[in-house]
TIBADREN-20414 format. One record per residue (C-alpha): chain; x, y, z. Coordinates in pm, 1 decimal. Each point is the difference from the previous one (the first is absolute). Example, Ala and Ser with C-alpha at 12.3 -4.5 7.8 and 13.67 -1.06 7.14 Angstrom:
BEGIN
@chain:A, u:1230.0, v:-450.0, w:780.0;
@chain:A, u:137.0, v:344.0, w:-66.0;
This chain:
BEGIN
@chain:A, u:-24612.9, v:-2833.2, w:-9543.2;
@chain:A, u:171.4, v:-95.8, w:296.6;
@chain:A, u:224.4, v:279.2, w:161.2;
@chain:A, u:377.5, v:-23.2, w:93.3;
@chain:A, u:242.5, v:236.7, w:207.2;
@chain:A, u:216.8, v:129.8, w:-264.1;
@chain:A, u:362.5, v:127.5, w:91.8;
@chain:A, u:217.9, v:194.4, w:-214.7;
@chain:A, u:311.6, v:219.1, w:89.3;
@chain:A, u:76.2, v:365.3, w:-142.0;
@chain:A, u:344.4, v:-76.2, w:-175.4;
@chain:A, u:21.4, v:115.8, w:-343.7;
@chain:A, u:-356.0, v:-59.3, w:-204.4;
@chain:A, u:28.5, v:-385.8, w:-56.7;
@chain:A, u:-143.9, v:-126.5, w:331.2;
@chain:A, u:-284.5, v:254.9, w:7.9;
@chain:A, u:-70.9, v:-51.3, w:-341.6;
@chain:A, u:-48.8, v:-345.5, w:27.1;
@chain:A, u:-256.3, v:39.4, w:300.6;
@chain:A, u:-187.4, v:299.7, w:-156.3;
@chain:A, u:-215.6, v:-235.4, w:-240.9;
@chain:A, u:-90.6, v:-260.2, w:299.1;
@chain:A, u:-179.5, v:304.6, w:174.8;
@chain:A, u:-349.8, v:-156.7, w:-48.6;
@chain:A, u:82.5, v:-292.8, w:212.8;
@chain:A, u:195.3, v:198.5, w:262.8;
@chain:A, u:-126.7, v:-15.7, w:360.4;
@chain:A, u:-24.7, v:358.7, w:113.3;
@chain:A, u:255.0, v:160.5, w:-227.0;
@chain:A, u:340.7, v:-120.2, w:-159.0;
@chain:A, u:268.4, v:63.0, w:289.5;
@chain:A, u:353.1, v:130.7, w:-77.6;
@chain:A, u:171.0, v:-184.9, w:300.6;
@chain:A, u:265.6, v:258.4, w:11.2;
@chain:A, u:-210.6, v:333.1, w:8.5;
@chain:A, u:-316.0, v:-146.2, w:145.3;
@chain:A, u:-102.2, v:210.4, w:312.0;
@chain:A, u:-33.2, v:-347.9, w:188.7;
@chain:A, u:371.8, v:-57.5, w:-20.9;
@chain:A, u:221.5, v:118.3, w:272.7;
@chain:A, u:249.9, v:277.1, w:-38.3;
@chain:A, u:278.3, v:-246.6, w:53.5;
@chain:A, u:-128.8, v:-211.5, w:-312.5;
@chain:A, u:-23.9, v:299.9, w:-200.3;
@chain:A, u:348.2, v:125.9, w:47.1;
@chain:A, u:146.3, v:-343.5, w:-104.8;
@chain:A, u:-200.8, v:-15.0, w:-275.4;
@chain:A, u:94.2, v:373.8, w:-105.0;
@chain:A, u:347.9, v:-73.5, w:19.3;
@chain:A, u:-25.6, v:-306.1, w:-218.8;
@chain:A, u:-213.0, v:221.4, w:-242.0;
@chain:A, u:243.5, v:281.6, w:-25.2;
@chain:A, u:316.2, v:-218.2, w:-53.4;
@chain:A, u:-163.7, v:-147.2, w:-301.6;
@chain:A, u:-132.9, v:314.4, w:-156.6;
@chain:A, u:354.2, v:178.0, w:57.7;
@chain:A, u:206.5, v:-294.4, w:-153.1;
@chain:A, u:-250.0, v:-5.1, w:-270.8;
@chain:A, u:69.3, v:382.7, w:-103.2;
@chain:A, u:359.1, v:-45.7, w:75.9;
@chain:A, u:11.3, v:-257.8, w:-295.2;
@chain:A, u:-7.2, v:313.8, w:-247.8;
@chain:A, u:334.8, v:126.0, w:139.8;
@chain:A, u:327.6, v:-12.4, w:-190.8;
@chain:A, u:294.0, v:-256.3, w:122.6;
@chain:A, u:-147.8, v:-67.4, w:370.5;
@chain:A, u:-362.9, v:-38.6, w:-83.2;
@chain:A, u:13.2, v:-360.7, w:-122.5;
@chain:A, u:235.7, v:-78.3, w:230.2;
@chain:A, u:-235.8, v:120.5, w:319.3;
@chain:A, u:-284.7, v:-194.7, w:-166.3;
@chain:A, u:183.0, v:-304.7, w:-118.1;
@chain:A, u:76.9, v:-32.0, w:399.8;
@chain:A, u:-350.7, v:70.3, w:83.8;
@chain:A, u:-150.6, v:-256.6, w:-260.3;
@chain:A, u:176.0, v:-292.8, w:122.6;
@chain:A, u:-207.3, v:14.2, w:279.3;
@chain:A, u:-270.0, v:-70.1, w:-244.0;
@chain:A, u:174.6, v:-235.0, w:-247.9;
@chain:A, u:-164.8, v:-299.0, w:-123.6;
@chain:A, u:221.6, v:-293.8, w:-68.6;
@chain:A, u:-15.5, v:-168.1, w:-345.7;
@chain:A, u:-289.0, v:-194.0, w:-132.2;
@chain:A, u:207.3, v:-315.4, w:-148.6;
@chain:A, u:63.2, v:-255.4, w:110.8;
@chain:A, u:-320.3, v:-62.5, w:167.5;
@chain:A, u:49.5, v:-100.0, w:355.8;
@chain:A, u:-200.8, v:38.5, w:297.0;
@chain:A, u:156.0, v:180.0, w:272.6;
@chain:A, u:-225.6, v:112.1, w:282.6;
@chain:A, u:273.8, v:136.0, w:226.1;
@chain:A, u:-48.3, v:338.8, w:134.8;
@chain:A, u:253.9, v:280.0, w:-112.2;
@chain:A, u:63.2, v:289.3, w:194.6;
@chain:A, u:-275.9, v:221.3, w:-89.8;
@chain:A, u:-223.4, v:-254.6, w:133.3;
@chain:A, u:173.6, v:-4.2, w:328.1;
@chain:A, u:-1.0, v:390.2, w:-3.8;
@chain:A, u:-389.4, v:28.4, w:-49.0;
@chain:A, u:-68.6, v:-272.9, w:258.5;
@chain:A, u:190.3, v:186.1, w:253.4;
@chain:A, u:-185.6, v:327.7, w:-96.4;
@chain:A, u:-300.4, v:-193.2, w:62.9;
@chain:A, u:69.5, v:-117.1, w:318.3;
@chain:A, u:100.5, v:356.0, w:72.0;
@chain:A, u:-367.2, v:94.4, w:-42.3;
@chain:A, u:-18.1, v:79.7, w:-358.7;
@chain:A, u:-374.1, v:-17.7, w:-143.8;
@chain:A, u:-104.8, v:-76.6, w:342.4;
@chain:A, u:-262.8, v:263.7, w:-2.7;
@chain:A, u:-137.0, v:-99.0, w:-319.3;
@chain:A, u:-17.4, v:-377.8, w:125.5;
@chain:A, u:-186.9, v:133.7, w:333.9;
@chain:A, u:-262.3, v:156.3, w:-222.3;
@chain:A, u:-65.1, v:-291.3, w:-239.1;
@chain:A, u:-0.5, v:-235.4, w:268.9;
@chain:A, u:-351.2, v:153.0, w:91.1;
@chain:A, u:-158.3, v:-163.6, w:-270.7;
@chain:A, u:89.6, v:-344.3, w:-168.5;
@chain:A, u:32.7, v:68.4, w:-351.3;
@chain:A, u:264.7, v:-76.4, w:-268.3;
@chain:A, u:300.1, v:220.2, w:-28.5;
@chain:A, u:101.3, v:124.6, w:-337.9;
@chain:A, u:345.9, v:159.9, w:4.0;
@chain:A, u:173.4, v:177.1, w:-283.0;
@chain:A, u:340.3, v:6.8, w:175.1;
@chain:A, u:196.8, v:-283.2, w:177.5;
@chain:A, u:26.4, v:145.6, w:338.2;
@chain:A, u:-341.6, v:12.9, w:100.3;
@chain:A, u:-60.1, v:-355.3, w:-131.4;
@chain:A, u:303.8, v:-131.4, w:165.4;
@chain:A, u:-91.7, v:198.7, w:327.2;
@chain:A, u:-350.5, v:-150.1, w:9.0;
@chain:A, u:147.4, v:-363.6, w:-69.6;
@chain:A, u:251.0, v:30.1, w:291.7;
@chain:A, u:-278.8, v:115.3, w:229.1;
@chain:A, u:-229.3, v:-313.6, w:-83.7;
@chain:A, u:-249.7, v:123.2, w:-249.6;
@chain:A, u:-120.0, v:-235.9, w:-219.9;
@chain:A, u:-187.4, v:130.0, w:-319.8;
@chain:A, u:268.5, v:223.8, w:-166.8;
@chain:A, u:28.7, v:63.4, w:-367.4;
@chain:A, u:314.7, v:179.5, w:-105.3;
@chain:A, u:-27.0, v:157.2, w:-331.7;
@chain:A, u:333.6, v:15.3, w:-207.9;
@chain:A, u:81.6, v:314.4, w:-165.3;
@chain:A, u:304.5, v:-77.9, w:-205.6;
@chain:A, u:79.7, v:-294.5, w:-255.6;
@chain:A, u:272.7, v:-126.9, w:205.7;
@chain:A, u:71.9, v:69.1, w:373.8;
@chain:A, u:252.8, v:-21.3, w:294.8;
@chain:A, u:-18.2, v:-251.0, w:239.8;
@chain:A, u:-118.7, v:222.0, w:258.1;
@chain:A, u:-371.9, v:-26.5, w:-127.5;
@chain:A, u:-17.3, v:-378.7, w:126.8;
@chain:A, u:15.8, v:-70.1, w:389.6;
@chain:A, u:295.5, v:-170.2, w:160.4;
@chain:A, u:-188.5, v:-329.6, w:-15.2;
@chain:A, u:-193.9, v:15.6, w:-313.3;
@chain:A, u:-145.4, v:-377.4, w:30.2;
@chain:A, u:-171.7, v:106.2, w:361.9;
@chain:A, u:-85.3, v:348.4, w:-127.1;
@chain:A, u:-373.4, v:101.4, w:-9.8;
@chain:A, u:71.4, v:244.8, w:-304.9;
@chain:A, u:-185.3, v:-97.1, w:-334.6;
@chain:A, u:184.3, v:198.3, w:-290.8;
@chain:A, u:-180.5, v:182.1, w:-287.7;
@chain:A, u:231.9, v:7.1, w:-262.2;
@chain:A, u:5.2, v:232.0, w:-305.4;
@chain:A, u:166.7, v:-216.4, w:-218.0;
@chain:A, u:123.2, v:-375.2, w:-61.4;
@chain:A, u:373.2, v:102.0, w:56.5;
@chain:A, u:-72.6, v:177.0, w:348.9;
@chain:A, u:-199.4, v:-338.9, w:73.0;
@chain:A, u:276.3, v:-224.6, w:-73.7;
@chain:A, u:255.1, v:233.7, w:214.6;
@chain:A, u:-242.3, v:-46.4, w:287.2;
@chain:A, u:40.1, v:-384.9, w:-67.5;
@chain:A, u:381.9, v:44.5, w:9.2;
@chain:A, u:-32.1, v:173.1, w:325.1;
@chain:A, u:-191.8, v:-322.4, w:145.1;
@chain:A, u:-378.6, v:130.4, w:-16.4;
@chain:A, u:-214.3, v:-307.6, w:-43.1;
@chain:A, u:-166.1, v:8.7, w:-362.5;
@chain:A, u:-330.8, v:3.1, w:170.4;
@chain:A, u:61.2, v:320.6, w:161.7;
@chain:A, u:64.1, v:191.4, w:-316.5;
@chain:A, u:-263.5, v:133.5, w:-243.5;
@chain:A, u:96.9, v:161.3, w:-346.1;
@chain:A, u:-266.0, v:281.7, w:22.7;
@chain:A, u:159.4, v:280.1, w:-200.3;
@chain:A, u:57.8, v:361.4, w:139.2;
@chain:A, u:-287.0, v:165.9, w:137.7;
@chain:A, u:-108.0, v:244.3, w:-280.0;
@chain:A, u:-285.0, v:284.3, w:31.9;
@chain:A, u:-333.4, v:-136.4, w:-70.1;
@chain:A, u:-90.8, v:341.3, w:-162.8;
@chain:A, u:248.6, v:-92.3, w:-267.3;
@chain:A, u:-115.4, v:-346.7, w:-73.6;
@chain:A, u:-400.4, v:44.3, w:19.8;
@chain:A, u:-104.2, v:-340.0, w:165.8;
@chain:A, u:65.5, v:-355.2, w:-78.3;
@chain:A, u:-102.8, v:25.6, w:-363.5;
@chain:A, u:296.0, v:287.8, w:-19.5;
@chain:A, u:-232.5, v:235.8, w:-157.2;
@chain:A, u:183.5, v:308.1, w:44.4;
@chain:A, u:362.4, v:-149.9, w:-51.1;
@chain:A, u:-89.5, v:-135.6, w:-373.6;
@chain:A, u:-161.1, v:318.2, w:-79.8;
@chain:A, u:318.2, v:200.6, w:118.9;
@chain:A, u:239.9, v:-253.2, w:-158.9;
@chain:A, u:-181.1, v:5.7, w:-348.5;
@chain:A, u:25.6, v:375.7, w:-18.4;
@chain:A, u:369.2, v:-16.1, w:121.7;
@chain:A, u:92.9, v:-253.5, w:-253.5;
@chain:A, u:-145.6, v:207.2, w:-303.0;
@chain:A, u:220.7, v:306.2, w:147.5;
@chain:A, u:287.0, v:-206.1, w:21.3;
@chain:A, u:-14.2, v:-140.8, w:-358.3;
@chain:A, u:-13.3, v:314.3, w:-216.8;
@chain:A, u:61.4, v:-176.9, w:-343.7;
@chain:A, u:-203.4, v:-324.6, w:103.4;
@chain:A, u:306.3, v:-232.9, w:3.3;
@chain:A, u:-124.5, v:-206.5, w:293.4;
@chain:A, u:-349.3, v:6.8, w:-73.2;
@chain:A, u:62.9, v:-83.5, w:-335.6;
@chain:A, u:109.2, v:-359.6, w:124.6;
@chain:A, u:-190.9, v:-31.3, w:359.5;
@chain:A, u:-322.5, v:199.1, w:-76.1;
@chain:A, u:-223.9, v:-315.3, w:-21.4;
@chain:A, u:156.8, v:-121.3, w:315.9;
@chain:A, u:-55.6, v:366.0, w:183.9;
@chain:A, u:-364.9, v:-13.3, w:-116.6;
@chain:A, u:-80.5, v:-339.0, w:167.0;
@chain:A, u:213.2, v:101.6, w:311.2;
@chain:A, u:-92.8, v:333.8, w:64.4;
@chain:A, u:-283.5, v:126.7, w:-232.2;
@chain:A, u:8.1, v:228.9, w:-326.6;
@chain:A, u:306.3, v:226.4, w:-8.2;
@chain:A, u:-102.8, v:338.2, w:-97.2;
@chain:A, u:124.5, v:151.9, w:-335.3;
@chain:A, u:132.4, v:309.2, w:182.0;
@chain:A, u:54.0, v:138.0, w:362.6;
@chain:A, u:-65.0, v:370.0, w:52.5;
@chain:A, u:255.4, v:98.7, w:232.1;
@chain:A, u:425.3, v:31.5, w:-40.0;
@chain:A, u:205.0, v:-271.5, w:95.2;
@chain:A, u:49.3, v:0.1, w:395.3;
@chain:A, u:320.0, v:-87.0, w:199.7;
@chain:A, u:-7.8, v:-21.3, w:343.3;
@chain:A, u:347.8, v:64.1, w:175.6;
@chain:A, u:-1.1, v:-110.0, w:363.6;
@chain:A, u:256.9, v:115.5, w:288.1;
@chain:A, u:35.1, v:-289.5, w:265.4;
@chain:A, u:-99.6, v:66.0, w:354.6;
@chain:A, u:345.9, v:126.3, w:100.1;
@chain:A, u:-15.8, v:267.8, w:-262.1;
@chain:A, u:262.2, v:-145.3, w:-192.3;
@chain:A, u:51.7, v:64.7, w:-405.2;
@chain:A, u:-234.5, v:310.0, w:-27.3;
@chain:A, u:273.1, v:137.1, w:-231.9;
@chain:A, u:-51.1, v:-281.1, w:-239.8;
@chain:A, u:-358.1, v:114.4, w:-40.0;
@chain:A, u:110.0, v:370.4, w:-71.2;
@chain:A, u:256.5, v:-159.6, w:-266.1;
@chain:A, u:-296.6, v:-155.0, w:-168.8;
@chain:A, u:-220.5, v:293.6, w:-10.5;
@chain:A, u:287.7, v:172.4, w:-146.0;
@chain:A, u:32.5, v:-256.0, w:-275.4;
@chain:A, u:-354.1, v:-16.7, w:-85.5;
@chain:A, u:-53.5, v:424.8, w:39.4;
@chain:A, u:-106.1, v:24.0, w:-366.2;
@chain:A, u:-240.9, v:-271.1, w:-3.3;
@chain:A, u:-141.8, v:113.0, w:339.2;
@chain:A, u:-34.6, v:341.6, w:-152.1;
@chain:A, u:-161.3, v:-144.0, w:-300.4;
@chain:A, u:-263.7, v:-183.7, w:241.2;
@chain:A, u:153.8, v:-324.3, w:-192.5;
@chain:A, u:113.9, v:-144.8, w:336.5;
@chain:A, u:-133.3, v:22.3, w:370.0;
@chain:A, u:247.7, v:-27.1, w:286.1;
@chain:A, u:-114.3, v:-76.5, w:352.6;
@chain:A, u:283.2, v:58.1, w:258.0;
@chain:A, u:-96.7, v:-189.3, w:307.4;
@chain:A, u:115.0, v:167.2, w:317.1;
@chain:A, u:-212.0, v:-202.8, w:226.3;
@chain:A, u:-1.9, v:181.7, w:366.1;
@chain:A, u:364.2, v:159.8, w:-43.7;
@chain:A, u:-60.2, v:380.2, w:11.8;
@chain:A, u:383.5, v:33.7, w:-93.9;
@chain:A, u:-54.3, v:-220.9, w:-285.6;
@chain:A, u:-305.9, v:193.3, w:-107.6;
@chain:A, u:165.7, v:335.3, w:45.9;
@chain:A, u:306.6, v:-134.7, w:-215.3;
@chain:A, u:-228.6, v:-96.9, w:-288.6;
@chain:A, u:-162.6, v:342.5, w:22.3;
@chain:A, u:311.3, v:215.0, w:10.2;
@chain:A, u:143.5, v:-194.5, w:-309.4;
@chain:A, u:-295.7, v:30.7, w:-198.6;
@chain:A, u:-13.9, v:378.5, w:31.5;
@chain:A, u:357.2, v:12.2, w:-112.3;
@chain:A, u:-126.5, v:-179.1, w:-335.9;
@chain:A, u:-331.5, v:243.9, w:5.7;
@chain:A, u:-240.7, v:-306.9, w:6.7;
@chain:A, u:-190.3, v:122.3, w:269.3;
@chain:A, u:-304.6, v:48.9, w:-226.4;
@chain:A, u:48.5, v:-365.0, w:-126.3;
@chain:A, u:-266.5, v:-130.9, w:242.5;
@chain:A, u:-163.7, v:-227.4, w:-277.2;
@chain:A, u:301.6, v:-178.6, w:-77.4;
@chain:A, u:234.2, v:65.1, w:320.5;
@chain:A, u:-155.8, v:-77.4, w:337.3;
@chain:A, u:183.1, v:-64.6, w:348.5;
@chain:A, u:-217.7, v:-258.0, w:218.6;
@chain:A, u:42.6, v:80.3, w:347.5;
@chain:A, u:-201.9, v:-38.3, w:318.5;
@chain:A, u:46.2, v:74.7, w:365.6;
@chain:A, u:-95.0, v:-346.7, w:99.2;
@chain:A, u:84.5, v:-329.3, w:-120.7;
@chain:A, u:-373.7, v:-134.7, w:-48.2;
@chain:A, u:-46.7, v:292.7, w:-210.9;
@chain:A, u:294.1, v:-10.9, w:-195.3;
@chain:A, u:-97.0, v:-371.9, w:-79.7;
@chain:A, u:-337.0, v:102.6, w:-96.9;
@chain:A, u:104.3, v:256.8, w:-235.8;
@chain:A, u:263.9, v:-234.3, w:-163.8;
@chain:A, u:-219.6, v:-261.1, w:-38.4;
@chain:A, u:-262.9, v:237.5, w:-188.4;
@chain:A, u:338.0, v:121.5, w:-226.7;
@chain:A, u:70.4, v:-389.6, w:-70.4;
@chain:A, u:-334.7, v:-10.6, w:-206.1;
@chain:A, u:169.1, v:180.7, w:-280.8;
@chain:A, u:360.5, v:-57.5, w:59.9;
@chain:A, u:154.4, v:-164.8, w:-309.9;
@chain:A, u:355.4, v:-59.5, w:126.3;
@chain:A, u:133.0, v:-2.8, w:360.5;
@chain:A, u:371.1, v:129.4, w:72.3;
@chain:A, u:100.3, v:-123.7, w:362.4;
@chain:A, u:282.6, v:-170.9, w:185.2;
@chain:A, u:-117.4, v:-381.0, w:38.4;
@chain:A, u:-132.3, v:62.5, w:353.6;
@chain:A, u:-379.4, v:-132.4, w:64.1;
@chain:A, u:-105.9, v:165.7, w:-278.6;
@chain:A, u:157.5, v:-255.1, w:-225.6;
@chain:A, u:-303.9, v:-210.9, w:66.5;
@chain:A, u:-227.2, v:267.7, w:-140.1;
@chain:A, u:100.9, v:-138.2, w:-362.4;
@chain:A, u:-270.4, v:-243.6, w:85.8;
@chain:A, u:-262.4, v:252.0, w:-65.2;
@chain:A, u:135.7, v:1.3, w:-379.4;
@chain:A, u:271.1, v:307.7, w:31.5;
@chain:A, u:357.1, v:-46.1, w:-161.1;
@chain:A, u:264.6, v:114.4, w:247.1;
@chain:A, u:340.6, v:192.9, w:-74.5;
@chain:A, u:205.0, v:-97.3, w:294.2;
@chain:A, u:201.0, v:264.3, w:165.1;
@chain:A, u:318.0, v:-123.9, w:188.9;
@chain:A, u:-106.2, v:-252.5, w:276.3;
@chain:A, u:67.6, v:134.2, w:368.5;
@chain:A, u:97.4, v:-315.9, w:188.9;
@chain:A, u:19.2, v:-398.4, w:-41.5;
@chain:A, u:-342.1, v:-39.3, w:14.5;
@chain:A, u:-87.7, v:263.3, w:-306.7;
@chain:A, u:256.9, v:-200.7, w:-203.2;
@chain:A, u:-217.6, v:-314.5, w:40.2;
@chain:A, u:-295.6, v:201.0, w:-87.4;
@chain:A, u:208.9, v:138.8, w:-319.2;
@chain:A, u:71.3, v:-348.6, w:-108.1;
@chain:A, u:-356.0, v:-108.4, w:44.2;
@chain:A, u:-125.3, v:279.7, w:-200.6;
@chain:A, u:199.6, v:-88.1, w:-269.2;
@chain:A, u:-44.0, v:-362.6, w:9.6;
@chain:A, u:-374.2, v:52.6, w:-47.8;
@chain:A, u:79.4, v:229.1, w:-320.4;
@chain:A, u:-191.6, v:301.5, w:162.3;
@chain:A, u:308.5, v:200.4, w:101.6;
@chain:A, u:271.9, v:198.6, w:-185.6;
@chain:A, u:331.3, v:133.3, w:163.7;
@chain:A, u:24.3, v:347.9, w:-32.2;
@chain:A, u:221.4, v:163.4, w:-222.5;
@chain:A, u:135.6, v:361.5, w:23.9;
@chain:A, u:-253.2, v:236.1, w:124.8;
@chain:A, u:97.3, v:278.0, w:-178.9;
@chain:A, u:-37.7, v:-183.5, w:-336.5;
@chain:A, u:-332.0, v:-133.7, w:82.7;
@chain:A, u:-169.1, v:190.1, w:-269.8;
@chain:A, u:192.0, v:-238.5, w:-252.1;
@chain:A, u:38.7, v:-339.3, w:150.3;
@chain:A, u:-385.8, v:35.3, w:156.9;
@chain:A, u:-159.5, v:52.6, w:-320.0;
@chain:A, u:247.8, v:-243.3, w:-208.8;
@chain:A, u:-152.3, v:-284.7, w:242.4;
@chain:A, u:-356.1, v:162.9, w:-39.6;
@chain:A, u:12.2, v:-45.7, w:-364.8;
@chain:A, u:63.4, v:-368.3, w:-25.3;
@chain:A, u:-306.8, v:-73.5, w:233.3;
@chain:A, u:233.3, v:-141.2, w:240.3;
@chain:A, u:-136.1, v:170.5, w:312.6;
@chain:A, u:-354.1, v:-107.9, w:-112.3;
@chain:A, u:131.3, v:-353.1, w:13.9;
@chain:A, u:139.8, v:60.4, w:328.5;
@chain:A, u:-322.9, v:150.1, w:149.9;
@chain:A, u:-193.8, v:-322.7, w:-131.2;
@chain:A, u:284.8, v:-208.0, w:148.9;
@chain:A, u:-20.5, v:151.6, w:358.0;
@chain:A, u:-366.7, v:-53.1, w:-30.4;
@chain:A, u:25.6, v:-376.3, w:-89.6;
@chain:A, u:305.3, v:-83.8, w:192.7;
@chain:A, u:-11.7, v:153.8, w:319.0;
@chain:A, u:-302.7, v:-60.4, w:272.0;
@chain:A, u:-264.8, v:267.2, w:7.7;
@chain:A, u:-253.5, v:-130.7, w:266.3;
@chain:A, u:242.1, v:11.8, w:291.8;
@chain:A, u:-259.4, v:214.2, w:191.8;
@chain:A, u:-303.2, v:-256.7, w:-61.2;
@chain:A, u:215.7, v:-287.7, w:80.3;
@chain:A, u:104.1, v:142.7, w:326.0;
@chain:A, u:-369.1, v:41.5, w:93.2;
@chain:A, u:-80.7, v:-334.9, w:-99.4;
@chain:A, u:255.5, v:-172.1, w:217.9;
@chain:A, u:-123.6, v:213.8, w:301.1;
@chain:A, u:-347.4, v:-123.9, w:-99.1;
@chain:A, u:118.7, v:-375.1, w:-24.1;
@chain:A, u:-62.4, v:-22.2, w:-375.9;
@chain:A, u:316.0, v:-145.1, w:-44.5;
@chain:A, u:-86.2, v:-142.6, w:-360.1;
@chain:A, u:-85.0, v:344.2, w:-140.6;
@chain:A, u:331.1, v:120.6, w:149.2;
@chain:A, u:197.1, v:-231.9, w:-222.4;
@chain:A, u:-202.4, v:46.0, w:-314.0;
@chain:A, u:156.6, v:137.3, w:-320.5;
@chain:A, u:371.6, v:-48.2, w:64.9;
@chain:A, u:275.0, v:-81.3, w:-222.8;
@chain:A, u:364.2, v:-88.2, w:34.7;
@chain:A, u:80.2, v:309.4, w:-160.8;
@chain:A, u:-186.9, v:184.2, w:269.7;
């Protein structure tokens, strides 16, 4: 397996989550360009201002009256033009010019000096290091797109002269790149890089095992299996008659710490079922201590501290450890409740998604994509989750959505990225349909 420089950015979870599955091909380590020791203090300060601005505005959205106004102004900077009519327009916008000026000022200079010591491909999961490498004359640059649609800032000022090859998570994102003037031969639809430990090799042994068990939990009355049972047997192997664990819901808080209150509303609604060990809820705090403490305080108020078997907080001090713990929990996760961030692509593991309100234009497109492929459900009133969630569960619709997510979203992104780096371009293209 050939090695590559893997460059990410510490901004929320999405860019580092995309890099994490590629660690086996990383030269030295996955480099987080805005916090790595090779960056200058000037670069770190510029990155810190950008990151703190995004996180502050994301949290402000929850404020009454002024929250939406503040966020709306910020979100215009990330705005994405309507997809139709389909016209190619490669003119750079203001964000492209700003990015180029920051790079001229030296942003990403430290990491580029470091990677220039060995002639290896560069794989980035954020637009800034890929643009910096391109403007500084590097040639083997691969940019992993982390949403289903993107702002013009991801593409260089002159896309036809650029050395960036794009690794797209979806057909829609690939078509958007063409609209921005990227030549089609510079685009591969790979799918989002998903963790290998949740796939189990190119035969998808682990994924199929987990999905077969999940479908059984999501179809308590056998309505979906009575129609599609034979199909599932052919695709996944035999579905077990029963699975000895509670229905498991994983509620995720984003990198900025927003929407933690929704998770507590869900727990309150499902409290009786949690006490009876009929439902297990995993509250994902990530690496945010304040979110973890908020969850702990609210759980204590409900006298649910002793419900560890059916109420768990997923927290770690580092992102790598958090990703490891979270990926392990996914094996027994039946429903993923999350805003439509990069986690949208995890539906490809055969997990239905309850979609919390999107934060930003890119998440609105992710929302549409999940619902388009049939594996996502818009969140209804959280305090009534005990009613509407089980109403849908009894219909078998969540089981259908789990299977649709697996069949219609690409699962093999990590393996395809590796194949491209190794020059096996035919294998990188295998197994795609228009729906994916």
